[in-house]
N, C-alpha and C positions, 0 to 999 in steps of 0.2 A: 641470696643464698639458695633459695628454692629454685630460682632459674638456673643457677650453676649445677645443682643436683639433677635437674631435669635434663639439661644438655648432656651431662655425663651419662645419665641413664640411656638417652637416645643414642649416644655414641656406642655404648655397650651393646645395645640391641642391634644397631647397624653392623657392628663387627661380628656379632653372632650370626646374623643373617648372611654375611659374606662368607664366613667359614663354613656354615652348614650348606649354603646354596652354591658354593663354588664347585666347579667340576673341571675334569681333565678330559679332553677329547682322546679317544683311543687311537692306537697306532693304525695307520691305513693298512688294509689287506693288500699285500704285495705277493703276486704269484711268482714262482721261480722262473728265471729266464729260460725260454724254450729254444732260442736260436743262438747263433754265435756272437751276436752283438749284445754287450752288457754295459750298463751304466751304473756305477757305484757312487753313492752319495755319502759324504763324510761331514758331520756336523762340527760345530766349533766348541770352544772352551765354555764350560758351564752350560752345555746345551743338550744334555741327554738326561733322562730320568735315571735315578739310582734307587734301588730297592733292597730291603733286607732279605735274608733267606726265607723269612716267613711271608714275604710279599708286601710288607709295609713300604710305602713310598717315602724315602728319606729326602729325596731331592727330585722335584720340588712340587709342593701342593699349594693350592690357594691359601689354605689355613696356615701352613708354615710360613708363607710370605707375609701374612697379615699379623702374625703374632711375633713377640720378641724372640721366642724359642729358647731352648736350653741345650739341645743336643747338637753335636758338631759332626762334620763329615771327615774329621781328621783321621789319618792313618795312625795306628798305634806303634810305639817304639819303646824299647827298654829304657827305663829311667824317666818316662813321661809322667807329668803331673796327672793327678786323678781329676777328671772332669767328664761329664756325660758325653758319650760318643755313640754312634750307631753301630760300630763294628763293621764286619765284612759286608760289602755291598756289591750288587750285580747291576749291569746296565740293562734297561728294558726298552730302550729305543730313544730316538731324538725327541726333544720337547715338541709337543703338538700345540694344541690350543688350550690355554688355561683361562677360565672364565669365572669371575666373581659376580659381576653384574653384566648381563648380555648387552653388548654394544657400548657400554660405558666403562667397564673395568675388565679388560681382558687382554691377553697377550697371545700372539699366534706366530711363534718363531718358525715352525716348519710344517704345521699341519696342512695348510692349504697348498704349500709348495710341494709336499709329497703327493697329495691328491692330484695335483696338476702333472707332476713329473711321471707318475706311474702310467699315464695314458699318452704322454707326449714324447717321452724319451725311451729309446729302445732298451729292453731288458732291465728296467729300473729296479735297483735294489739298494739296501742301506747297509753301511758298515758302522755300527754304533760301538763306541769304545768308552772306557772310563777316562774322562777328560782330566782327572786328577793325576794320572800316572805320567811317567816319562814319555815324551812324544816319540822317542825312538822305539819304545816298547809297543806303542800303538801302531807305529809304522810297520813293525814286524808282523803284528796281527793282520794288518791290511794285506801285506805280501802273502801271508798264508791263505787269506781269503781268495786272493786272485789265483794262486796256484791251485786251490781246491776246485776252481771252476773247470779245470781240465784243459787239455791242449786245444788249440784251434779257436780260442775265443778272442774277440776283438773288444778290448775293455776301454771304457771311458771313465775317468775319475772326475768327480765334481767335489771340490773341497771348499767348504765355507770357513773363513777365518782360520782358526788353528787346524781345521781339517785339511787346509791346503799344506800346512807344514807337515802333517802326518803323511800326506800323499808324497811330498817331496822327500821325506825321510825314507819312505819305502823305496822310492825310485833310486835314491842315492845308494842305499845299502842292499837292495834286493838282488835276487838272482837274475841271470840272463833270461830265464824263462819268463819272469815277471816283466822285465823291461821289454821283452818281445811282445808280450800280450797287451801291454798298455799302449794304445794308439793315440789317445787324446787326453789332455788334462786341462780342466778349467779350475783356475784359482780365483775364488770369489772373496774379495776383501781379506786377503791373506797378509799377515804382518811379517813379510820376509826378512825384515831387519828389526823385528821385535817392536814392542810398544812402550814408550816412556810412561804411559798411563798406568802401567802395572806397578810402578814403584810405590805409590801411596797405598795400593791394596796390600802389598807385603808389609807395609808399616802398620796399617790400621785394620786390615781385614776388609772384606767385601760385604756390604749389607745386601741382603736379599729382601727387598722391600723393607719391612719393619724388622726382619729377622737378622740379628747380628751374631748369632751363635753358629749357624751352619758353616759359614765361611769366615770365621774369625781369623785374626793373625796367627793364632795358635794352630788353626787348621792349615792355613796356607804354608806354614813352615814345613809341613809334611808332604806338600804336593810338588813333585818335580816340575810339572808343567807350568805351575804358577811362576816359577823362577825362570824357566826357559823362555817364557813369553817376553822377558826383558831382552833388549837388544844385545848383540855380541860384545859391544863395548859401552861403558857408562858415559856416553856422549850427550847426555840429556840434562845437564846442570849448567845454569848460567848465573851471572851476578846481577845486581840491580840494573845495570846498563844493558843487559842482554848478551854479554860476552861469555864465551865458554869458560867453565870452571872445572878443573880436574878434581874429581871426587872418587876416592877408592871404594866405590860401591860394591865391588866384587871381591873384596878382601875381608875375611872373617874377623881379623883384628879390628878393622874399622867399625864393624857392627857392634863389637863389645865396647870399644873406646867411646863411640859416639852415642851408644845406647839406642840404636835404631830398633824399631819394632818391639818384639818381645824382650829384646836385650836391654831395654830400659828398666826392666824389673830386676832388682838385685838377685833374687833367687834363680832366675833364668840365666843371668850373666855368670853366676857361679856354678852352673850345672854343666858337667862334662857331657852329659847325654844330649843336652840341647845344643851345645857347641858342635858336637859330632854331627847332628842333623844339619846345622847350618853349613858346615864344611862339605857335607855330602851334596846338599842342594847346589852349592857353588861349583863343585866338581861336575855335576851333571849338566849344569848350565854351560860351563866351559866346553865340555866334550860335545854337547849337542851342537853348539854354534861352530865348532871346529869343522864339522862335516856339512854345514849348510850354507856356507858363503860362496862367493864366486870361485870358479875353477876354470882352468885353461882347457882347451880342447874343442872339438866340433860340437855343434848342437846335438842334443839327444834326438832319437828317432821320432819320439811322439810330438804331435802338434800341441801347442799350448795357447790358452786364452787367459788373460788376466782381467777380471772385472774390478775396476778401481773406483772407489768413491771419492767425490770431490765436492767442495762447496760448503763443508761443515767444519766449524772450529774444532780442532782436535789437539789434545795435550801433546806438546812438543818437548818441553823442558820444565825443570823445577828450579825455582830461584833459591840461591844460597845466600843467606844473610851474612853480614860482616863478621858475626861471631861463629860462622861455619854451620849454623843450623839450617837445614833444608826446610823451606816454607812449603807446606803441603796445601795451602789455601789459595794460592794465586799462581798457578802454572802459566807459562806462556803457551800460546796455541798457534797452530798453523793449519793449512788446508788438509782435509781428510774426510772421512765418512762419519766422524764423531767418535770413532774408536781407533781406527787405523789411519795413519798419516798417508796421504797420497804418495809422498816421496818414498815410502817404505813398502808399497804395495805391488811392486813389479818384481818378477822373479830374478834370481841371481844368474850371472853368466854360467854356462853358455846357452841357457834357455832363451829362445827367441820367441816371445809371446806376442800374439795380437792383443792389443789393449783396447778395452771398451770402458768408457767412463760413464758414471751415473751420479745423480744427486741424491740417490736413496740413502737412507740412514743404515748404518752397519748391520743391525739386527734384522732389518727389513729388506736387505738386498735381494733375497730370493723371492720376495713377494712383489717386486717391481716388474711391471709388464715388459719394460724395455730389456731388463736383465734376462728375463725368461726367454724372450724372443732371441736374444743373442746366444743364449745357451742352446736353445733348440736348433738354431742354424748351425752352430759349431758342432754339436754332438751328432747331428744327422749328416 
């Protein structure tokens, strides 16, 4: 009994040390582009810091990741249940380096990448966006940033993961001036046909280390992007033998009937407000993918590069049991970078992209020396 108490006390002390000692690397100092050549970097889903109007970091700190948490990043809507939320948030930049124990417990999504890029890529700058919002909204923001650079600029875009979809959305919907300005686009680990791995997140929420409140299923119901990251068609369900199974995953009635996600709770299932949110997310999903697939016509004027991860098992499909229940514990897997399937990482027609493959893991693609050299050669 005493030994158990001692171990518990030691764990508490260690957790306190991690929370107190944890730190976040600041954003790199980036000087405004001085010439006509500009490189704009776009981060991916869940990959920028979000802060309150008072400056409190809501997403993400070392302490928040190591604690269970209570507050959510959910957007508010009329008729929503009462639970702790952060409220309005602003973007403060891509995730840099988060350290709990130096060299032992740290993450470095973009810190070293941005320090490298600001000296190696011409006119390097960052477009940070709220990754919870509609990808098309973020795309319009990117287009506005490109237009604000003024005439005569030669713009390169580098989009990691969902950042590549934001780039493509801008180029598909943007003005002629934007399309004329963008001369090169690098898509790094971009899920051009969505990701089946997003399905269980919508059902269960996404744990941020030990924190299950920030990105709960309740929160993801309010994020347009979380739904848009699913593929254009629900082609990611199989039976026990691995054969495709038709599941009406994008029909609101099926969510209620089968009790998926939050709709397994009677109070939510009976709520008109929550049903309205579900229908809105499904409409946004449909409308987004209607504009992002293959199209006929000549290739666009910009040059394209696709960095494609391979060699890592990646969720491809979810098994459907004989009783119709989707098994979230044993998905089938195929080749990819751990998050994005190799087969879904090349751009839609008529984009003719040079393809460079790598064995780097999805979140570390931009920290891979081979990827950086490929980007440097392409951008320059």
